[in-house]
Every structure is written in C-alpha cells, then in structure tokens.
C-alpha positions in Angstrom: 103.7 99.7 76.4 101.8 98.0 73.6 98.4 98.7 72.4 97.0 95.7 73.6 98.5 96.5 77.1 96.8 100.1 76.7 93.6 98.6 76.0 93.7 95.6 78.2 91.0 97.0 80.5 88.7 98.2 77.8 85.3 96.6 78.1 84.4 97.6 74.8 87.2 95.3 73.0 87.9 91.7 72.8 90.8 91.7 71.2 91.2 87.5 70.8 87.8 88.0 69.1 88.8 90.7 66.7 92.1 88.7 65.5 89.7 85.7 64.9 88.2 87.6 62.3 90.9 88.3 60.0 91.4 86.5 56.8 95.3 86.9 56.1 96.2 85.0 52.6 98.8 82.8 54.2 96.0 81.5 57.0 93.2 80.8 54.1 92.1 78.2 51.8 89.0 78.6 49.4 86.4 75.9 49.1 83.6 76.5 46.3 80.6 74.3 46.6 78.7 72.6 44.1 78.9 75.2 41.4 77.8 72.5 39.1 76.3 72.4 35.5 72.9 71.3 35.9 72.6 73.6 39.2 73.9 76.9 38.4 71.3 77.8 35.9 68.5 77.3 38.3 70.2 79.9 40.9 68.9 83.2 41.3 71.4 85.8 39.6 73.4 82.6 38.6 75.8 84.4 36.1 76.7 87.0 38.7 77.7 84.4 41.4 79.7 82.5 39.2 81.4 85.6 37.9 81.8 86.5 41.6 83.4 82.8 42.3 85.7 83.2 39.3 87.0 86.4 40.5 87.5 84.8 43.9 89.5 81.8 42.3 91.7 83.8 40.3 92.8 85.9 43.1 93.2 82.7 45.1 95.6 81.9 42.4 97.7 84.9 42.3 97.8 85.5 46.0 98.9 82.0 47.1 95.8 80.7 48.1 94.6 77.2 47.4 91.3 76.5 46.1 89.2 73.3 46.1 85.7 72.6 45.1 83.2 70.1 45.9 81.0 68.3 43.7 77.6 66.6 44.7 76.4 63.6 43.2 78.1 64.8 40.0 76.7 61.9 37.9 73.1 63.3 38.4 74.1 67.1 38.7 77.0 67.2 36.5 80.5 68.5 36.9 81.7 72.0 38.2 81.0 74.5 35.7 83.7 74.5 32.7 85.2 78.3 33.7 85.5 77.4 37.6 86.8 73.6 36.8 89.4 74.9 34.3 90.6 77.5 37.0 91.2 74.8 39.7 91.9 71.6 38.1 90.3 68.0 38.2 92.6 67.2 40.8 91.0 69.7 43.6 87.6 68.4 42.8 86.2 66.7 46.0 83.4 64.2 45.7 80.4 64.3 47.9 76.9 63.1 48.6 76.3 64.7 51.9 75.1 67.9 51.9 77.7 68.8 54.7 80.9 68.4 52.7 82.8 67.6 55.8 81.0 64.2 56.1 82.5 63.2 52.7 85.1 60.4 53.6 88.8 61.6 53.4 87.6 65.3 52.2 88.6 67.1 55.7 91.7 64.9 55.9 92.7 66.8 52.1 91.8 70.0 53.8 93.6 69.5 57.1 96.9 68.8 54.9 96.9 72.5 54.1 97.4 73.6 57.7 95.6 76.6 56.9 93.0 77.7 59.7 90.8 79.9 57.5 88.1 78.2 55.5 86.9 80.8 53.0 83.6 79.4 51.8 81.4 80.3 48.8 78.8 78.3 46.1 75.5 77.1 46.1 72.9 76.8 47.6 73.7 79.1 50.4 70.9 77.7 52.5 71.8 74.2 52.1 75.2 72.8 51.0 77.0 76.1 51.7 75.6 76.1 55.2 75.7 73.1 56.3 79.6 73.0 55.0 80.4 76.0 56.8 78.7 75.0 60.0 80.8 71.4 59.4 84.0 73.1 59.0 83.5 75.5 61.8 82.5 72.6 64.3 85.9 71.1 63.4 87.8 74.0 64.3 88.3 75.8 61.4 87.6 79.8 61.3 84.9 80.3 58.6 84.4 83.2 56.2 81.5 83.1 53.8 82.2 85.1 50.8 78.5 86.4 50.4 78.6 87.9 46.7 79.8 84.6 45.7 76.8 82.6 47.3 73.4 81.6 45.6 70.4 80.1 46.2 67.4 79.5 44.1 65.3 81.6 45.8 66.5 84.8 47.1 64.8 84.3 50.6 66.7 81.4 51.1 69.9 82.7 50.1 69.4 85.6 52.7 68.1 83.5 55.6 71.1 80.7 55.0 74.0 84.0 55.0 72.0 85.1 58.2 72.2 81.7 59.9 76.1 81.7 59.0 76.8 85.1 60.6 74.6 84.3 63.8 76.8 80.9 63.9 80.1 83.3 63.9 81.0 82.9 60.3 82.8 86.0 59.2 80.9 87.9 56.1 83.2 89.0 53.5 82.9 90.2 49.7 85.3 89.0 46.9 86.6 92.7 46.9 87.1 92.9 50.6 89.0 89.6 50.6 91.0 90.3 47.8 92.2 94.0 49.5 92.8 91.8 52.8 94.6 89.1 51.1 97.0 91.9 49.5 97.6 94.0 52.8 99.2 96.7 51.1 99.7 98.7 47.6 103.2 97.5 47.7 102.4 93.7 47.2 104.0 92.7 43.8 100.5 91.5 42.7 98.7 94.5 43.3 98.1 95.7 39.9 97.1 92.5 38.9 94.5 92.0 41.7 93.3 95.4 41.1 92.4 94.5 37.8 90.5 91.4 39.2 88.5 94.0 41.8 87.7 96.5 38.9 85.7 93.8 37.0 83.2 93.6 39.7 
C-alpha cells in the first residue's frame, strides 16, 4: 500500500495542495521584475536585494532553469542593472508598461512557450509590479513562488504588506537558499558543489 493510500483518510493532509507547493527545477522558470538602474538605488536594502537576485539567476543558470527579466518603461527608468542584464542576456528582457507584466502584449506567450508550470518571481517593487505580476500569473494558471529575500520596495512596510498579500493569495514563499536546495534535490547532483558555493555567498 502506498503512503498516499495509507493517508487517504487523514483530514489533516491535503496531498494535492502539498504537491502544488513544490518547485522542482524542471518545472520552474525565473522572472525578475524591474531591477532597473534608476529604480534599484531607491529600494530599501537595494544592494542586498540585487545580490539575492544575482544568486538566484546564477543558480538557475547552472541548474537548467530559464530566467527572464521585465523592464518597465525602460526609456524613463533605465535598463536592468548591468550585473543582472549580463547574466540573463538582452534577448530575455521583456518590455512592459503595465504594472502587471502579464498584460504586456506577447509576454505571456513567451513564457508559455517554456511549458513550465511554476513561475519563480522576484524583483521590485514588491507591493506594486511584483505583486500585480504574481497575481496575474496565478490567475492565468501558473503556480507562483515568490523569492522573498530577492524582493524589495522603497519602504519596508510596503514590502511586508506586498509579500503578505501574495502569501494570502496562495503564492509559495521561498528564499534563494531554500530554492537552490530544492532545485538540487540531492547532494549527489553534479552541480552540487558549484551551487553550494552560491549558497555560501549569502
């Protein structure tokens, strides 16, 4: 008898719900929101937020998780900060003017082509474009994980409320470190040591 069959009558467990909270590497893509040159300097603890996004994107690169980034009104706010732009590549920068990136023409088509059901979202500002985009992705059928230590806002209270809103909506809260270990799955993963080096930078 399987564990699932044994626990079938257990009211305290919702096995389907638990499975929908997992973020295996082969199911994920990363979407960084608006980490742009004229916005990041205004973000509370902005250097730490960018560092967390950088670790996230590097780990994604070595573990086979595609990463994209949005740029909001880049003509006014500037491009993605060079550190992250160099990691991701200009061909994976997605322009937008709506705060909810899913409303940008063609953007969700690009993401749907990946055929990955879990959207891993990080960026700025947590209570505006991150929140609205995460809610938009969820409403379109993606499961959403929010990398909380890689999200920022100009004011900490806005950040906290934005992230709380997403948790209440059903987004899975994760950290860069937790996600890296979930993507690895095992100490036997061939990229374990390289990924562990990224974890230790945090």
